[in-house]
N, C-alpha and C positions, 0 to 999 in steps of 0.2 A: 347856315341852315335855322329854320325855325326852332327854336326853344335851346339852340347851342349855348345862348348865352344865360339860359336861365337854371338856376340850382333844380335838383330834384324836387325840394319842398315847395318850390314856386309851382312847378309843373303839376303837381298834386293837387295843389289849391286850383289852379286853373281848371283842371279835368274835373274835379269836384264842384266848380261853379259850373260848368257847362250842365251839368245832371240837375240842378237846383230849381226848385218851382219858380225862381226870378227869372229863369231864363226860358223855362219851357211854359206852356200856356198853364196857368194856376188852376188847381181845383183842392178846395178845402178837404175832399175826402179821398186824394191822391196824391200823399207825400212821397217824395222820392225815397228809394230803399236806403237804409241806413249804412249797407256793408256794399262792398264791391266798387268804391267810390271810383277806382281808376278804369275799370271796365265800363261802369255805367258812363263815366265821362266821355270814354274813346267812342262807344256808340254814339251817345247823342251828339259828339261832334260829328260824325259820319252822316247822321240824320240833317243836321243842320247844313252841313256843306253839299248835301244832295248827293253824295257818292254812296249812300247804303243803295244796293242793287233794288231794282222794282220787282214788287211781290209783297205779299204776306208776311208778317212776322209771326214765328212760332216760339211759344214759351213753353218749355217741357218741364214739369216738374213744377208747374207753377204756385204751389201751395195756395196761399190766401190770395194771390193775384198781385202783389204789389209791384212786381216786375212788368206783369202785363199791362197795368195802369200806367206805368211809366212809360212802356213803349208805343202805348195808345196815344199817349199824349204828344211823343214826339213828332208824329203824322196822324192825325185825326182821318185822313183819307185811307190809311192803311190799314186792311184788315190784321187784328192780333187775334191769333189762334192760342189760347191758354187750356194747355192740357194736363191731367194729373189723374192718377189712378183712385184717389180718394174722393168719394161722393160729397162727403162734408167741405172738402177743399173748394170744389168746385161750385156747391151751393153758395158758399160764401162770397166766392169771386161774384157769383149772379147777382146777390143780394147787394154786395157794396158796389159794383161799378156798372151793371148794366145799364142802369137807368142814365146815367151820367156820361158813359162811354159806349156808345152803340156799336163800335167798330170792333168792341171784344166779343170773340166768339170761345164758346166752352166745349171742350171733348172731355169725357171721361174714359179712362183708360191707360194701358201702358204702351210704350213703346217698345217695337221688336224690329226683327230682321223680315218679318212678315207678318200677315194679319193673322190671328188666330184667338183663342181664348185661355183664361187661366180660371180654375175653379176657385171656389170660395176659400179652402184650405190655403191653396198657393198664394192667394191674396193677403190673406191674414198674415203668411208667414212674412210677407214684405211689409207688413204694418198699415196696410190700408183697408178701408172700411168701403163696401160695397151695398148695393140696395137690391140685389137680386143673387143667383145662385153662383154667378161667373161675372168675369170682368174681361171686357175686349181688350186685344193686344192689336195696336195698329202700326204700319210701318209710314215714314214719312214719304215712301214712292206713293202708298195708296191714299194717304190723307191730301196729298196734293196732285193728284192727278186730275189733270185739268185745269189747275190753276197754279200760278208763279209763287214762288218762296224766295223772299228776299233776303231774310237774316233769322237764323234759329239759334235761341239760346237753351241750351239742354244740360239739365241736372237730373240725371237718371241715378244716382249712387252706385256707379261701378258698371252700370249696363251699357257704358256709352258705345262700345264695339258693336253690339248687336243693333243699337239703335241706328248707328251709321251704315252697318251693312244693309238696311233696309232703305237707304236714302241716296243709294248711288246714281240712280237713273235722274233723280231731282238735282243731285250735285252737279252731274254732267250737264243736264238741260239748262239748268236755272243760275248756276255758279254762286250759289248766296254764300254771305259772311256766316260763318259758324263759330259760335263758342259753346265750351263745355268744360264744366268744372272737373277737376281730377285731383287726386290725393298721390302725388307724383311717385312716394317711396312705398306706399302700400304694396304694390305688386309692381316689381320693375317689369316683368314680360308683360303685362297687359298695357302698361302705359305706353311701353315701345311698341306695342303693338297697334294702339290708338293712333299714335302719331304717325307710324308707318301706313295705316289704312287712309288716313287722310291725304298724306304725299301721294299716296299712290292714285288717288281719286284725283289727283291734280292741284291739291292746295299748298300753300305756304304757310307754316304752322308757327305762330308767334306765342311765346310764352308771357303772361301778363304778370309782372313781379308784382305781387300784391296777396298777401295771406288771408285766406277767405274761409278758414275752417279752424275748429278747436285744434285739429292737428296743423301744426305751422307747415307742413308740405302742401297743404291745400293750395291749389292755384286754378286759373280758368286759363285755357287756350283758346287762342282767336286766330282763325284761320281764314285766309282769302284765297280765293282760285287765282291760280298763276295767270290765266287770261284778263284778269281784272288789275294785276299788280301795275300795269303801266298808268292806268287811269287812276289809281289810289296814289302814285309816286309824289303829287303835289298836295297830299292832305296835310294842311297845317296841325290838326290834330294826331295824326299819326307821326308826323316828323317831329313833334314835341315830345310825344311819348317816348319814340325812339332814342331821342337825343338824351333823354334823361335816364335811360337804362330801364324803361318801364316796359318795354316791349323787346323781347329778344327772340331772334330767329332762331329755332331748335329743329332738329331731327331725332329720329328714334334713338339716337345715342348719346347726343349733348343734351338732351333733356333731363338725363339723368344725374347731371354735373348742377342743376339749379336746384331751388326750393328746400335746401338744408340736405344735401346727402347723407348727414349724419343721421337722418330720421329712417335710413334703411333699417329693416328688421335685423337686430343685433347689432346696430351701430350705436356711435356714442349717444345719440338722443333717444335710442329706442332698444333699449337692452333687453327685447324678448323676441321670440320667433315670428314668423310672419303669419298674421291672422288669417280664417278662412274666408273673409268677406270684408267689403269696405264698413259694413255696419259693425263688425268686430273690432275692426281697427279703430273706428271712431270712439268707441267704449272703452278701449283701453287707456287707464289712467296714467299709466308710467311711460308714455311713449309719445314724441315729437310735440308734447305740450312746451307752454311758453318758458316754462322754469327749466326744462331739460336743454332746451335749445340756448337759451340766455347763457345757462351754466358751461355749455359746450363753447359757445364763443367768447367768453371772457377767458378761455385759455389760449385763444388765436389771434393774432393780430393782422390777417389779411384779408379781413372782411370791410368793406364799406358798408354802412346802415344808411337808410333814408326813412325816415317817418312816413308811413303811407295809411293816411286817414284814420280810422279806428281800427284799422286792422293790425296794428303794433308796429315793430321794426323788421323790415324785409331785407336780410343781407342780400347782398348784390355783387357781382364782378365789378372791378373797375375797369372801363372800357375807353380805349382811345377814340378821339372825337370823330374819326374818320368811320371806325367801326361802329359807332353809337348811330350816326346819321344815316348810314347806308339803308336804303330800303329796296326790298324786304331784308 
């Protein structure tokens, strides 16, 4: 199998190279994102292989547009919709990239289960700034009514379930590839519910074994519609990542066995009760941080570690080759 004889460190290097400006069309004002190297490499590989489903790319929680620009360079003929609730962030995206990357479109607003509005006080409570007395809430089904969605990169700070409830029509119609950032052990019920929702929508859910947050249980999910699994089985990028243990098939139960289970509230790496929100959990200084996780694993001998770009050491299970290379 592709990648079967490569060490995990070598696979990480290959995936990082796939996302580098030497491989994509270079642009001096659009350097690749410094974090999420494995996810970036996998998505870049799928674009290069021509296996990313047809349709626009959606980048939700785009912040300053670094990922939107990265996606825009992968396929200049494909529209990239960059969405963020903060007006300042969207203005920065427009100023930095619109002249050089005309395929980037911008949308100000929050993602939700249905279209609506949030008043100024609710917006401020979420840490965003607006230019009027309210902010729009849009659903993916509404945003992509009349146009196709090929890939969605969603980072909405714990509101993924509501966001995906508003995408079920598009998921069934277009079967896009979907990624979402989660903090696996902040709220076990919410994490399991999110994976269950995607699986009930017909998706095979993969956990990307790469730490993506100051909390070491931060991970990306990468979901592929079951109707597309056959066409993805021959992907060298996915087979390589799978063989190295960097993509792990999970369901609503097994996902809780990954991403440092010690980071569950009151666990060995998080000696505090569950926080009210993801924002509260991220602000916690004594929970699931590098020092706490490292201290925990120095007491165990059953964990294999692999260097993952700038994300530190991501402990993973040891898999038999037949299990690692099976897709999905």
